[in-house]
Structures are given as structure tokens and as C-alpha cells.
N, C-alpha and C positions, 0 to 999 in steps of 0.2 A: 882495207881502212890503212892508213899511213900511221905507224906509231909515232910518237913525239920524240924529240931530240935528234931528228934526222937532218941532215944537210939537204936544202930545197934551193932549186935554182928558178930564177924567174927569167923567161924571155919574154920582153915587152916591147911591142911596136909602139914607139913614141908617140904616133900620131893618132891614136885610137883612144876611145874614152869610153868607161863605164861608171856608173855611181859617182863616187868622189874622186875618182881617177887614182892614178898610181900612188899617191899619198895615202888614200884610204887602204889600197891592197897592201902597202908596206904595214900600216896599223894592224890589219887583220891577220897578216902573216906573223907579226910579232906577238898577238893574242894566242898563238898555236905553239909558242915555246919551242921553237926549233933550234938546233944548234948553231947553224950557221945559214944565211941566206946569200947565194951568189947571185948578183943582180946583173943582167944584162939587157940594156935597151939598145933597139936598133931603129934606123929613121925609115926603113922599108923592110919588109917581108924576105926580100931578096938576101939580105944580110943575115938573116936567122939561122941558117945551117951552120955556118961557122961557129957561132955562139952556142948552138945546141951540142955541137961537138966538143967544144970548149967546156962547158957544163958537166958532160959525161968524163971528160978528162979531170976535172976538177972534183970528181966524186958525187956528183949530185944524185940523190936518192929518190927524188922527187922533181918533176919540172913542172912548173906553172906557165902555162903559154897564154899571154894576153893580147888578143888581136882577132881578127877576123879569121876567115876560111882560108886565105891565103897564107897568114901567118902560120896558122895551125897544120896546114899540109906541109909547109916547108920545114917544120920543127918535127913533125911525126916522121917525114922521110929520113931526116938525119938521124932521129932516136931509134927508127925501126930496126928490131931485132936486139937491142940493147937490154931489155927486160926492166928499163926503168920506167915507174908509172908517169903518166901525163895527166895533169889537171889543166881543164879549158876554161879560161875566163873569157867568156865571150863578149868582146869589146869591139867587134868589127861591125860590118854593115848587114850581112846577111846571118851569118853564124848558122849555117846548115848542118854541121856536125854536132856541135853543141845542142842544137834544138832536137836532132835524131836521138841523142843521148839523154834528152831529158835535163839537160843543164840550162837553167833560165838565165835571162840577161838581167840578173839580180846580183850585185856584187857579194854581198854578205853570203847568200845562198851557195852561189859558185865557188867560193872560197871553203864555205862549210863541206861541199860535196869533195872538193879535191883533196881534203884533208880526212875526211871521216866517211865517205861514200864507199860503196862497194867496188872493188877494183874488178874490172872484166878485161879479158882480152879483146883486140880491136883487128878485126879483118881488114886487111890493107891489099889494094890491086898495085900493080906495077906496070907502068907504062913508060917507054923510052928512058928506063933506068931510073926512075922516079916513083916514089910510093905515093900513093894517094888514099883516102878513106871514104870521101864523099861520092865524088864522081869524077869522070873523065870525060872532056867533050871534044867534038871536031866539028869543023865548018862553022854553022851558024852558032852553036852553043860557045865554042871557043871564041869567035869573034865578038858574040855579044859581052861575055865575061872580060874580054880585052878591051873593049871600046867603052866600059863604064869607066869613066874618069873619075879621079879622086875628089873633084869640085862637085860634080854631079851626085856622087854618093853622100857627100857631107850635106847636100841640100835635100836630095829627094830620098835619101836611104834606099831600100830595095827596088823602089820605082827607077833608079838609075840604069837598073839592069833591063827593064822594059823599054826604057827610053832608048838605051843603045840598041837594041834588038830592031826597035822602028826605024832606026836611021839606016 
């Protein structure tokens, strides 16, 4: 559980959405009476590691990651070994890690878990110098994930991965 009065960083993927969006996330964080919110939005998950390291340099004591599995993976990679807890706000397409951890695609409940849930260590793998928490894939798996474009994910949701695998 996170004690109140902490410095909290938000790493948000600008193109992802959940509930009332980032405005609702801001309101929910304000309800938690934190000392300071360090807000970092990125246009794509590739930009997240730099912002995650910046949040650590700024003294973040809790990092909330708003986005999908790609955003979470890149943030977890950058934060690995820091000892700073990560709260996942599952605003992406598949949200496999959040689902595996029992974090619902429900903004109020995800925020409640991030601030008041039980902290637990997360086992990470490492491949080619990058940490991962859900899975690593090669061949067909990697191609399928890579081929699921943003537009298809917006229209089809998780089925975009199936579509990409059939092509």
C-alpha cells in the first residue's frame, strides 16, 4: 500500500483511453492527497523509457503507467531494479499484464489498486538487454504483434492481432 503524501509520477500514452480519460485520472489522483504529481505524456511508447528515468531522477515514489502492454513493458524495463512501485492503468488494447495481475479495465478500480492495493514483486525476464513481464516472442508471435497496426487495434481491439496473424 502506498502511504499518502508521496510524490507520484504519471507516465501516460497520449493516444490511449480508459474511462473518462486522462482528465478523470487527474481527478482521481487529486483525491489521493499526494504531495506532488509529476506528469509525463508521450505520443508513443518508444518515448516512455526516457520519461520513466526522468521520473526516478525527480524522486517519484510511485509510478502510474497509463497505456497498453507496450507502454507498460517499456516503463517496467526502465524502472527495473529501482524499487519504485508501479501502478498499471490498463488503457491499451490487450492489457495482458494488468489482466494477469487482476487489475480491471476500470479506471476508478485501477487507481484504487495502484494506491491502496498490496505491493508485490514482479518477476521480469530479460532478452537482448530489455526487461519484459508478460512474454517474449520470436517468429510468428513477434510478426503478429508487429503487424497489428494502430488503426486496426482502434477498430477491432484484440481481434487486430488475430487479423495480423492471418495475413
